[in-house]
N, C-alpha and C positions, 0 to 999 in steps of 0.2 A: 739592558740588552735592547738591541734594535730589533724590530719587527721581522725583518729580513731572516737575522740568525734563529729567532723564534720559530718562524714557519719551516725553515730548514730542518731544525731539531725535529719537530712533529712531524715533516714529510718523510724524514729518514726513518722516522720507527713506524709510520704506515708503510712504508715499502716492506719491511720486515715482517709486518701483519698479511700484507698482500701476499708474499711468498709463502708462508705458512698455510694461510686460507687455499691458495692455489694448489700447494702440494696435497693438501689434506683430502681436498674433492675431487682431485685430477684423476685418480686412478679409476673411476667409474666410467670415464669418457675414453680411456686407452685402453680398457681390458682386452678388447679383440686383437689389438696389435701385439700385446703381450702375449697372449695365447698363441697366435700365431708363431712368433719368434722361438719362445722357451718351449714350445710342446707342452701346453698344461692346458687342463679344464677350464673353463670358466669358474667354476666351482672353487677350484684351488685359486686361480689369481685374484678371486675376490676376497682371500684370507688376507691379502696385502692389507686391505682397510681393516679387517680385523685386529691385527697385530699391530697397527699403528695407534689406533682409537684405544685398544686396551693398554698400551704401554703409557700412552698420554693419561689415561686416567688413573692408571695407579702411580705414575711417576710424580705427578703435580702437586699432590700434598706433601707427599715425602720429600721431594726436592726443595720445594717450598721451605720447608722446616731445617732441612740440612744446609742451606744457603742462607739462614736468616743473619747471619753475621758478616754477609760478603756485601760491599756496595752495590748497589743496585745496577750500576752502568757496567761493572765488570761480568755480574751474572749476564747481563744482556748481551754483552761480547761473547761469553762463553758458551751460551746457550744456540744463539744464532751460528757461531764458530761450528759447533757441533752439529746443528741442522744443515749446514751448508756441505758440512761434509759427507753427511749421509746421503746428500744426493748425488755427490760426486761420486759415491760408491755405487749408487743406482745407476749411474751413465755407464758405469765400468763391469757392471754386473755381467761374468760370462753363463749364468744359470740362475735357475729360480731360487736355490737354498741362498745365494749370495743377494739377490735382490730382496730376499726376506729379511735377512740381516741387516742389510742397509736400510730398511723402513724401520726397525727398532733403533738403531742408531738416529736418524731422522725424528723419530719421536720424541726421544730422550732431550734433543735440540729445545723441539717444539714447546715440551710441555710447560714451560715456565714462562715463554715469552709474552705471552699475550695479556694475561693478568698484570703481569709486571709493566710491560710496556705502558700499558694504561695508567697505571698509578704513576708512572715515571713522567707520562705526558702530563698529569695534572700538577705534578711538583715543578715542571719546566715552563709551564704556561702561567702567565699574570691571574691575579686572582678572579679577576672578571671575565676572564677568557677560558676558565678551567672546564666547562661544559662543552664547548667549542672543540678543545682539545682530545678531550675524551672521545666524542662522537668521530672527529678526524681519525683516530686511530681505528674504531669502528669500522669506517668506512673501507679499510684496506682489506677486511673480509667480504664486504658487499661488492667492492670492484672485483677482487678475486673470484667470487661467484658468478658475476655477470659478465666480466671480460677474460681474466685469467684462466677459467676453467674451459670454457669454449675454445680460445684461441688456442691453449696448450692440446686439448683434444684435436683440434683439426691438425697444428703442427706435429703430433705424436701419430695419429694415425697416417698422415701425409708423408712424412721423412722420417719415421720410425719413433718408438716411444721414447729412446734414449734423449731425444733433441729437448722432450719437454721436460726431464729432470734437469738436463744442463742449463734452460733458463730457467729455473727455478733456483738451481745453485748459483747462477749468476747474480739472481735479484736479490739473493741471501748474503754474496759477497759483498755486494755495494752497501747493502744495510747495514753489514759489521763494520767495514770500514767507516762509514758514514758516521755509525755511533761513537766508535772509536775516538774520530775526529771531532766531531761537533757537541758530543753530549758532555755536560759540566760535572763534577763530581757531585754524587749527590749523596745526604744522608741515608742511613739504611732505615727501610721502610720495617712498620711494625707488622712482625710476622706472627700468625697466631697458630699456638701449639696444635700439633697433630690431633690430640685426646681432645681439645675443644673442639677443632673442625668436626669431629665427628659426633659431638654430642648432642645434635638437633635429631639426628636418627633414631634417639630413644623416644622421641614423641610420635605416638602413632599416627596424627593427623599428617606431620610432615613426612614421615617415612612412605604411608599410603600416598600421598600426593607426588612424590618423588617417583616411585616405582610406576605410579600412571604415566608419568612424563616419561619414565623409561621404556613402558612397553608402545606408548606412541612414537618414540625414536627408532626403536627395535624394528616395528611395522613399517616405518619408512624407509629405513635404509636396507632392509632385507629387498627391497626392490630397486632402490636407487643405486646401490652399490651394482647391480647388474642390469642398469639402465640402458646400456650398450646392446646387449642381445637383444632384449624386450624390443627395444624400437626398430632393430632390425627386422624382428619378427612380426611385429604390428604394422608397419606401413613399408618396409622395404627400406628403411632410411639406411643410407650411406655414409661414409666417414664426415663428409660435408654436411649433410642432413643431420645426422646426430650431434655436430657442432653448434647449429643453428637451433635445435630443440632444447641445447642446454644454455645456450645464449636466453631464449624464451623463457626458460624456468629461473634462471638469475634474475630476469628481469622482474618477472612476478614476484620471487622472494622479496625484492626491495620494495615492490609496491605492498606486500605483505605486511611489512614492518609498519608503515603508515596506517593501514586498514587495522591491525591489531591494536595499535596505540587509540585510535580514534574509537574501535567498538570499545575496546576496556574501559575508556572515559564514558561514554555513552550507554552501556547497557551492563556494565560491571565484568570483573575478570572471569568469574565462572561462566556467565553465559556464552561471554567470547571464546573461552576454551573449549565448551561444547559444542559449538557452532563450529571450530576449525576442527574437532576430531570426527565430527559427522561428514564433514566436507571430505576430510582426508579419507575417510571409509568410502564413500561414493568415487573418488576418484581412483583410489587403489583398485576398488571391485571393476571399476572401467576398463581400467588395463586387463584386467583377466578375462572381460568379457571379449574384449578386441583381440586377445590372444586364442579364444577359442572358436570365433566365427572368421570366415574367409573375408580376404581384403575387398574392399568394395571404393566408391567413391567416397562415401562417409568415412573412412577409416583415418585418414590424414587429419581431417578437421575435428576429429573426434579425439585424436589422440595429442593433439596441439590444446585443445580444450582442457583435457585432462592435465598435460603438463602444466597450464596455466593456473588452474585451478589447486594443483596440487602446491605450487611453488607460494601462491598466497596463502592458502591456508598453513602450511607449515611455518612460515615466518610470523604470520598474524598471531599465532599460538605464543610467542615467545613473551612478548609487552603482558600479556594475561596470565601467563604462568608465573612469570617474576613478580608481578605485583601481588598475586596472591600468596605465594611463597613466603614473601616478606612480611604480610599479613599473618600468616601463620608464626612466624617467630619474630616477630618487629625488634626485639633486642639482639638478635644475632643475625642480623641481615646480612652482613659479608659473608659469615659463616654458612648460611642455607645457600647463597649465590654460589660461593665456591664448592659446595656439595653438588649443586645442580650441574656445574660444568663437569664434575667428574661422573654424575650419572649420565651426562649427555653423550659422552665418549664411551663410556660402557655399554649405551643403547648402540651407538654406531658400531661398535664391535660386535655385539650381540646382534644386531641386525645381520651384518655381512656373513656372520657365522651362520646363521640361521637360513639366510638366502643359499648359500653354499649347499647345506644340508638338503634343503627342498630341490634344489637344481641337481643333487647328486643322487636322489632317492626318487623323485618327482618330475613335473616338468614344469615351464614358463608359466602356464595359465595357474597351477598350484600355487606359484611364488607370488602371483596377484593376490588369490584368495587368502593365503597365509596373511599377509601382509594386510588386508583390510580388516580380517577377524581380529588381530591384534589391537586394532583403534576400538573395536567394541569393547573387548576386553579392559582396555585402559579406560575407556568411559565407564564401566562399571566399579574400577577400581577409584575413580574420582567420586563417583557419588558416595563411595565408603569413607574418604578421606574427608567430604563435605560434612558427614553427619559424625565424624570424629572429631573436626574443628571445634576450637574453645569458642570461635565467632557464631557457629551454629548452634551450639549448647547454650551460649547465653540468650540467642534469639528465642529459644525452646522455653528458657528459664522467664523472659519478661513475659510471652506469649500465656504461661499457664498463671502467672500471677493476676 
């Protein structure tokens, strides 16, 4: 196989990841446009994120089991076709109910794509380049956050929110066509039964650690889902300003991945995780304070600083979290990482639902306080998990001898 064909296959798989990543985070940037056009509240519009994430979380392990006997290439084509069709339905949506239904269809298509495309990338790459192939697929999500979401936000707020979904649909169509044409027939991947996927939850140390991460995610997305009205209230940011802020946040997320990996290697997973939780608590609390005080010359630089620190902490958390999770269940690493992905989407769903409730019965500053408080609750859950972990118990036993 020529290097050109190999890179073409990886590029088309990465385009699919880019489309799904952009779609998943796009709603936060175009909420105001949807609110104006469909005449719904911010709290109601935010439930588009809730439904999408919840469907992905619930559908992914079930669909992975159901499609166990289907060749990977066919599954990828099916999932991206459904995903693309869902985005076309979003473009056509005459009312909010239709748009909500389209998000369910889109989520069903997105649920399997990312983990399966990563596995396929490793299969089609030469053995000595598998690591780079996997990182390339992951970069699709990174590019989605740094470029796809800010550009989609600007286009959606400038020319109408439907154009943003149309562009995602076009990217999905191109990726689907490319996979059909370029990808070879592949052997079926080994799929773990649903019962085995859920078995690590019976370990209290694993469950409490996953719940700790769940709390962090809920707190983060309670605010992130409604970042559009928050930024408008904090510094009077307009459509272009919000796009710029989301781009800054995306770049900070990319930096955070590197920071998290470096700190995890230097000081350990748990100290890095604790540092990121505390940083997120402080930055989310900063948003709450900025929403309570009158605007001044410091408002804009402080809000930019908060976005940068929030982005770095959010993604610096991932390497530390995943490394410790694997350490808790080294014999079931693939299973616990799959569970982590489901918990992540449950957290996104729960965060947007919580944010909607806070906005319905409270105020924007309440949103910041609720989000920051959840970081502290998660820190307490982390301490419980550490005490329950086999690694900690072994250390205590050695010290008592």
